[in-house]
C-alpha positions in Angstrom: -145.9 70.0 -18.5 -145.5 73.5 -19.7 -141.9 74.8 -20.7 -141.0 77.7 -18.6 -141.1 80.3 -21.8 -144.7 79.3 -21.5 -145.0 80.3 -17.6 -142.3 82.9 -16.8 -142.6 86.2 -18.5 -139.6 87.9 -20.0 -138.6 91.8 -18.9 -137.7 94.2 -21.1 -134.5 96.4 -19.9 -131.9 98.5 -21.5 -129.0 96.1 -22.5 -126.2 97.1 -20.9 -124.0 93.9 -20.5 -122.6 91.8 -23.3 -121.7 88.5 -22.4 -119.1 86.0 -24.0 -120.1 82.6 -22.8 -123.3 80.7 -22.2 -122.1 77.7 -20.2 -123.4 77.0 -16.6 -120.6 79.1 -14.7 -121.7 82.5 -15.7 -125.2 81.9 -15.6 -125.2 80.7 -12.2 -122.6 83.4 -10.9 -122.8 86.6 -13.0 -126.0 86.4 -14.4 -127.5 85.3 -11.2 -126.3 88.4 -9.5 -127.5 90.8 -12.3 -131.1 89.2 -11.6 -130.7 90.3 -8.0 -129.1 93.8 -8.8 -132.1 94.2 -11.1 -134.5 93.2 -8.0 -132.7 94.7 -5.2 -130.9 97.8 -6.4 -132.5 99.4 -9.6 -129.7 98.4 -11.8 -132.3 97.8 -14.5 -130.1 96.0 -17.2 -130.2 93.1 -19.2 -127.7 90.9 -20.5 -126.8 89.8 -24.4 -125.2 86.6 -24.3 -122.4 85.6 -27.6 -121.4 82.5 -28.4 -117.7 82.3 -28.4 -117.3 78.6 -30.0 -119.4 78.1 -33.4 -121.1 75.0 -31.1 -122.8 75.7 -28.2 -126.2 76.5 -26.4 -127.5 79.5 -27.9 -130.4 77.6 -29.5 -131.7 76.1 -26.4 -131.6 79.4 -24.5 -133.3 81.3 -27.4 -136.3 78.4 -27.3 -136.8 79.2 -23.6 -137.0 83.0 -24.1 -133.5 83.0 -22.4 -135.2 82.3 -19.2 -133.9 79.5 -16.6 -133.9 78.5 -12.9 -130.8 78.5 -10.7 -130.8 75.7 -8.1 -128.5 76.5 -5.3 -127.9 73.8 -2.7 -125.8 73.7 0.3 -125.6 74.0 4.2 -127.4 76.8 5.8 -127.9 77.2 9.5 -126.5 73.8 9.7 -129.2 72.3 7.2 -129.2 71.1 4.0 -131.1 74.1 2.0 -131.9 74.2 -1.5 -132.8 77.5 -3.0 -134.5 78.1 -6.4 -134.6 81.2 -8.3 -135.6 82.1 -12.1 -133.5 84.0 -13.9 -134.9 86.8 -16.6 -131.7 89.3 -16.7 -130.8 87.9 -20.4 -132.5 89.9 -23.2 -131.7 87.5 -26.3 -128.4 85.2 -27.2 -126.8 85.5 -30.6 -124.5 83.2 -32.3 -122.1 85.1 -34.5 -121.3 82.2 -36.3 -124.6 82.5 -38.0 -125.8 86.0 -37.4 -122.4 88.4 -37.3 -124.5 91.2 -38.4 -126.9 91.1 -34.8 -123.5 90.7 -33.2 -121.7 93.7 -34.5 -124.7 95.7 -34.3 -124.7 95.6 -30.6 -121.6 97.8 -30.3 -123.8 100.4 -31.6 -126.1 100.6 -28.4 -125.5 103.6 -26.4 -126.9 101.6 -23.3 -123.8 99.2 -23.3 -121.5 99.5 -20.5 -120.2 95.8 -19.5 -118.3 92.9 -21.0 -118.1 89.7 -19.3 -116.5 86.4 -20.6 -115.7 82.8 -19.7 -114.1 81.5 -22.6 -111.6 79.4 -20.7 -108.1 80.6 -20.0 -107.4 79.0 -23.1 -110.0 81.4 -24.9 -107.8 84.5 -24.2 -104.8 83.8 -26.5 -103.6 85.7 -29.2 -103.9 84.2 -32.5 -102.3 86.2 -35.2 -104.1 84.2 -38.2 -107.4 86.3 -37.1 -108.2 89.3 -39.2 -110.4 92.7 -38.8 -112.3 91.5 -42.0 -113.3 87.9 -40.5 -117.2 87.4 -39.6 -116.6 86.6 -37.1 -113.2 86.2 -35.8 -112.5 82.7 -34.2 -110.7 84.0 -31.3 -112.6 85.9 -28.3 -110.1 88.6 -28.2 -110.1 88.9 -32.1 -114.0 89.3 -31.9 -113.9 91.5 -29.0 -111.0 93.8 -30.8 -113.2 94.1 -33.5 -116.4 94.8 -31.5 -114.5 97.6 -29.6 -113.7 99.0 -33.0 -117.0 99.2 -34.1 -118.3 101.0 -31.1 -115.3 103.6 -31.6 -116.1 104.3 -35.0 -120.1 104.1 -34.1 -119.7 106.9 -31.6 -116.6 109.0 -33.0 -114.6 108.2 -30.2 -116.8 109.5 -27.5 -115.1 109.4 -24.0 -118.4 108.3 -22.3 -118.9 105.4 -24.7 -116.1 103.1 -23.2 -116.9 99.9 -22.0 -116.0 98.2 -18.7 -114.5 94.4 -19.6 -114.5 91.9 -16.4 -113.2 88.6 -17.8 -114.0 86.2 -15.6 -111.8 83.0 -16.9 -110.1 81.4 -14.2 -106.3 83.2 -14.5 -104.7 85.4 -12.4 -103.5 87.5 -15.3 -107.1 87.2 -17.3 -107.5 91.1 -17.7 -103.9 92.1 -18.2 -103.8 89.2 -20.9 -106.9 90.1 -22.3 -105.7 93.9 -22.9 -102.3 92.5 -24.5 -104.4 90.5 -27.2 -106.4 93.7 -27.6 -103.8 96.1 -28.0 -102.0 93.7 -30.2 -104.9 93.3 -32.7 -105.1 97.0 -32.8 -101.3 97.3 -34.1 -101.5 94.2 -36.8 -104.9 95.5 -37.7 -103.4 99.0 -38.2 -106.5 100.6 -36.2 -104.9 103.6 -35.7 -103.7 105.5 -32.5 -106.7 107.3 -31.8 -108.7 104.0 -31.3 -105.5 102.8 -29.1 -106.0 105.9 -26.9 -109.7 105.5 -26.9 -109.2 101.9 -25.5 -106.4 102.7 -23.2 -108.1 106.1 -21.5 -111.9 105.2 -22.1 -112.5 101.4 -21.6 -111.2 99.4 -18.5 -110.3 96.2 -18.5 -110.2 94.7 -14.9 -108.8 91.3 -13.5 -111.1 89.3 -10.9 -111.5 86.4 -8.8 -114.5 84.6 -8.8 -115.5 81.8 -6.4 -118.5 79.6 -6.4 -118.7 76.1 -7.3 -121.2 75.6 -10.2 -121.8 71.6 -10.8 -124.3 72.9 -13.8 -127.4 70.5 -15.1 -125.6 67.2 -15.1 -125.7 66.4 -11.5 -129.3 67.4 -11.7 -129.7 63.7 -14.0 -129.2 61.7 -10.8 -132.4 59.8 -10.0 -134.0 59.7 -6.8 -136.1 57.7 -4.9 -139.2 58.0 -7.0 -137.4 56.7 -9.9 -137.1 60.3 -11.5 -134.4 62.4 -11.9 -133.5 65.2 -9.3 -134.2 67.9 -12.3 -137.5 66.4 -13.1 -138.3 66.2 -9.6 -137.2 69.9 -9.2 -139.4 70.8 -12.6 -142.4 69.5 -10.8 -142.1 71.9 -7.8 -141.7 74.6 -9.9 -144.3 73.8 -12.4 -142.6 74.1 -15.6 -139.9 72.3 -17.7 -136.6 73.9 -17.7 -134.0 72.3 -19.6 -131.3 75.0 -18.7 -131.6 74.2 -14.6 -128.5 75.1 -13.6 -126.9 73.9 -9.7 -124.7 75.4 -7.7 -123.6 76.0 -4.5 -125.0 78.7 -2.0 -121.6 80.4 -1.5 -120.6 83.3 -4.2 -117.7 86.0 -3.7 -116.4 88.1 -6.5 -113.4 90.6 -6.3 -113.3 93.0 -9.0 -110.0 94.8 -9.7 -109.9 98.2 -10.9 -108.4 101.0 -10.6 -112.1 102.6 -9.4 -115.2 100.9 -8.3 -118.0 100.6 -10.9 -120.3 100.0 -8.1 -122.2 103.3 -9.3 -123.2 101.7 -12.4 -123.3 98.2 -11.7 -124.8 98.1 -7.8 -123.7 94.5 -6.7 -122.8 95.3 -3.1 -125.9 97.6 -2.9 -128.0 94.6 -3.8 -126.2 92.7 -0.9 -124.0 90.4 -3.0 -120.8 89.4 -1.7 -118.8 91.5 -3.9 -115.6 93.5 -3.7 -114.2 96.2 -5.9 -110.7 96.7 -4.8 -107.4 98.1 -6.6 -105.5 94.9 -5.8 -106.9 91.8 -5.0 -103.5 89.8 -4.2 -105.0 89.5 -0.8 -108.0 87.9 -1.9 -106.4 85.6 -4.1 -104.0 84.5 -1.5 -106.6 83.7 1.0 -108.4 81.6 -1.7 -105.5 79.7 -2.3 -104.1 79.1 0.7 -107.2 78.2 2.6 -109.7 76.9 0.5 -107.5 75.2 -2.0 -104.8 74.6 0.4 -107.0 73.1 2.7 -107.7 70.5 0.2 -104.3 69.6 -0.6 -102.7 69.8 2.9 -105.8 66.9 4.2 -107.2 64.8 1.6 -104.3 62.6 0.7 -103.9 61.9 4.2 -107.6 61.2 4.3 -107.2 58.8 1.1 -105.1 57.0 2.9 -107.3 56.5 5.7 -109.6 55.1 3.4 -111.7 58.3 3.0 -113.3 58.9 -0.4 -115.0 62.1 -0.7 -114.5 65.6 1.3 -117.6 65.0 3.2 -116.0 61.9 4.8 -113.8 64.7 6.4 -116.3 67.2 7.4 -119.7 66.2 7.9 -121.3 65.3 10.8 -123.5 62.3 10.9 -126.7 64.5 10.6 -125.8 65.6 7.1 -127.1 64.1 4.0 -126.4 60.4 3.2 -124.4 58.4 0.9 -121.2 59.0 2.5 -119.1 57.2 5.3 -119.1 57.8 9.1 -116.8 60.7 9.2 -113.3 60.2 10.2 -112.5 62.3 13.3 -109.2 62.2 13.2 -109.2 63.2 9.6 -111.8 65.9 10.3 -109.7 67.5 13.2 -106.9 67.2 10.9 -108.2 69.6 8.4 -109.6 71.9 10.9 -106.7 72.3 12.8 -104.2 72.8 9.8 -106.6 75.1 8.1 -107.1 77.2 11.7 -104.0 76.7 13.7 -101.5 76.5 10.9 -102.4 78.0 7.5 -104.1 81.0 8.6 -101.7 82.0 11.1 -98.9 81.9 7.9 -101.1 84.3 6.4 -100.4 88.4 6.5 -104.0 90.1 7.1 -106.8 90.8 9.5 -106.8 87.3 11.1 -110.5 87.6 11.7 -111.5 88.2 8.1 -109.4 84.9 7.4 -111.2 82.8 10.4 -114.3 84.1 8.9 -113.5 82.7 5.4 -112.1 79.7 6.5 -115.5 79.0 8.4 -117.4 79.6 5.3 -115.1 77.2 3.6 -115.6 74.5 6.0 -119.1 74.7 5.5 -118.9 74.5 1.8 -117.1 71.2 2.3 -119.8 69.7 4.2 -122.2 70.6 1.3 -123.9 67.1 0.8 -125.0 68.2 -2.6 -121.9 68.4 -4.4 -120.1 65.1 -3.5 -116.0 65.9 -4.2 -113.9 62.7 -4.6 -110.7 62.9 -3.0 -109.0 60.9 -5.4 -109.7 63.8 -8.2 -108.7 66.2 -6.0 -105.1 64.4 -5.9 -104.5 65.1 -9.5 -101.3 66.5 -10.1 -100.6 66.9 -6.3 -96.9 67.8 -6.5 -97.8 70.8 -8.5 -100.7 71.8 -6.3 -98.8 71.4 -3.2 -96.0 73.7 -4.4 -98.6 76.4 -5.2 -100.9 75.9 -2.4 -99.1 74.5 0.7 -95.6 75.4 0.6 -96.0 79.0 1.1 -98.1 78.3 4.2 -95.0 76.3 5.3 -92.1 78.6 4.6 -93.9 81.8 5.9 -95.2 79.4 9.2 -91.2 78.7 9.6 -90.5 82.8 8.8 -93.0 83.9 11.5 -92.9 81.4 14.3 -89.2 80.2 13.8 -90.4 76.7 14.1 -91.5 73.8 11.7 -95.1 73.3 11.7 -96.1 70.0 12.9 -99.3 69.4 10.8 -97.9 70.8 7.5 -94.9 68.8 7.7 -97.1 65.8 8.4 -99.6 66.7 5.2 -95.7 67.1 3.1 -94.9 63.2 4.8 -98.7 62.3 3.8 -98.1 63.9 -0.1 -95.0 61.6 -0.4 -96.5 58.5 1.0 -99.4 59.0 -1.4 -96.9 58.2 -4.3 -96.0 55.0 -2.8 -96.1 52.9 -6.2 -93.3 51.6 -8.0 -95.0 50.5 -11.6 -96.1 53.2 -13.7 -99.3 52.0 -16.0 -102.0 53.0 -18.3 -105.8 53.2 -17.8 -108.4 52.3 -20.6 -108.1 55.8 -21.9 -104.4 55.5 -22.1 -103.7 58.1 -19.1 -100.6 56.6 -17.3 -100.4 56.9 -13.7 -98.4 55.1 -10.6 -99.8 52.1 -9.2 -100.1 52.9 -5.7 -101.5 51.0 -2.5 -103.8 52.2 0.6 -105.2 49.7 3.0 -108.1 49.3 1.1 -106.5 48.7 -2.1 -104.8 49.9 -5.3 -105.4 53.3 -6.7 -104.6 55.3 -9.8 -102.1 58.5 -8.7 -102.2 60.5 -11.9 -99.5 63.3 -12.2 -97.2 64.3 -14.8 -94.6 61.7 -16.4 -91.4 63.3 -14.7 -93.3 62.9 -11.5 -94.2 59.5 -11.7 -91.1 58.4 -13.1 -89.4 59.9 -9.9 -90.9 58.1 -7.1 -91.3 55.0 -8.9 -87.4 55.0 -9.4 -87.1 56.5 -5.9 -89.5 53.5 -4.2 -87.9 50.8 -6.4 -84.5 52.0 -4.8 -85.1 52.8 -1.1 -87.7 52.3 1.7 -85.8 54.2 4.1 -87.7 57.5 5.3 -85.0 59.2 5.9 -83.5 59.1 2.4 -87.2 59.3 0.5 -87.4 62.7 2.6 -84.4 64.2 1.5 -84.4 63.1 -2.0 -88.0 64.4 -2.4 -87.2 67.9 0.1 -84.4 68.5 -1.8 -85.8 68.1 -5.6 -85.7 71.4 -7.0 -87.9 70.4 -10.0 -90.7 69.9 -7.8 -90.6 73.0 -5.4 -88.0 75.7 -7.4 -85.7 75.7 -4.1 -84.0 73.1 -2.3 -86.6 72.6 0.9 -83.5 70.8 2.9 -82.4 74.6 3.9 -85.0 75.0 6.3 -84.1 74.0 9.6 -85.9 71.1 10.9 -88.3 70.6 7.8 -86.6 67.4 6.8 -86.3 65.8 10.0 -90.2 66.4 10.7 -91.2 65.3 7.3 -89.0 62.2 7.8 -90.2 61.1 11.4 -93.7 61.4 10.2 -92.9 59.2 7.2 -91.4 56.5 8.9 -94.6 56.4 11.3 -96.9 56.6 8.2 -95.0 53.5 6.8 -94.8 51.7 10.0 -98.4 52.3 11.8 -100.3 53.2 8.5 -102.1 56.1 8.1 -105.1 55.7 10.2 -102.7 55.6 13.5 -100.2 58.1 12.2 -103.1 60.2 11.6 -104.9 59.4 15.0 -101.5 60.1 16.9 -100.3 63.6 15.0 -103.8 65.3 16.0 -103.8 63.9 19.7 
């Protein structure tokens, strides 16, 4: 079979975007969107990829002329759906560790306007050992500062040659942290007040919220009924070999926070993409954390104790996909009702918009192509519950003057999930609390202080009231004493007693009646 490079033609366009990172997420999210903007909105711009680490995928990218295929899979109109798209929005890929001159030369390109990145949260860190004359600087902020300074010098500080930086790292403060690092390097390297003023006034450092699950290439290596991998079967249908197939879900959503919209230069909305240019993205962040993440954390522990193993075991109808258990109707009703009846009413904002987003989330959870194991979601559940679910409980109480029945049950289920007394280590040396559900034992993984707290508590007492009091009053977990909320402690203790005496399956069935 011929390579994609032999079958698909590249398209020459002005290089308007510099991208730090060649991984699956950016290729299935940003590069995919820019490809659509080229086709549907006249963006007429290509991307230059910069490999942020010494080792990466640049060699394979260039072997394929930077062409690859996205494989989007999920539920659409109630049916499992697969959509493929050949991406030709990347001009070239550069490894600055082997060709620093090609990298720094990009700063002199008058067409360049945007910089996007995904170097992980750890990538946006200030490293005082990095120097201006390093080739390249080992940190991402160091590389970017040197790049911006080169551009400043090349265009004599021209106001229209500033760049728009959109870091896509999964951190609420990625934009702010990147700005701080760049300014610190500028001061340490004595780049001068003119450069600092140019950066502050003519460059825009945005923050953003990215929302798309991108499993990437490896899930496509699973064998199918004909004995071939999913990747092999997909390539046969496409008519070419592609070593950079990139799988993702159908859903996408991108919120870019800036003092002004740059839609006139980057016409993503015009291209029909789910993108919002906003001056404050707090609402969208809250919406995602409380509904998408909160639905997981508030529901999956009870479902796991009721012997579900995947998210799809909770939400899917029997018509969706194969390989999952018969859906647990009680767990399904619990997750649905906790989202629509308790989480959404606790959030300030357009209730219809929140319901629409929640419906999208429900459809995403049904995706049979991305099986999500509940035991993996359960990792570090105490910290997750504090961030994702506790605000829904406290704000529901504040708004309604009553304790939410399902969310208080989810808190009892959280406590019940940490039911072990022995801390052990797995084959990789990772500590866990050996806990038990109806079908057997499972490893409950969290930080050592959390595991030690529950191991000690469970060894001392089985009394639901005592356990609920000790957990809810633990300010190290919740940053406050939750027993101060009238009725919450008694509700959690009552639910916990029901789980202990009747088992999770019966308790879950009773709470959703």
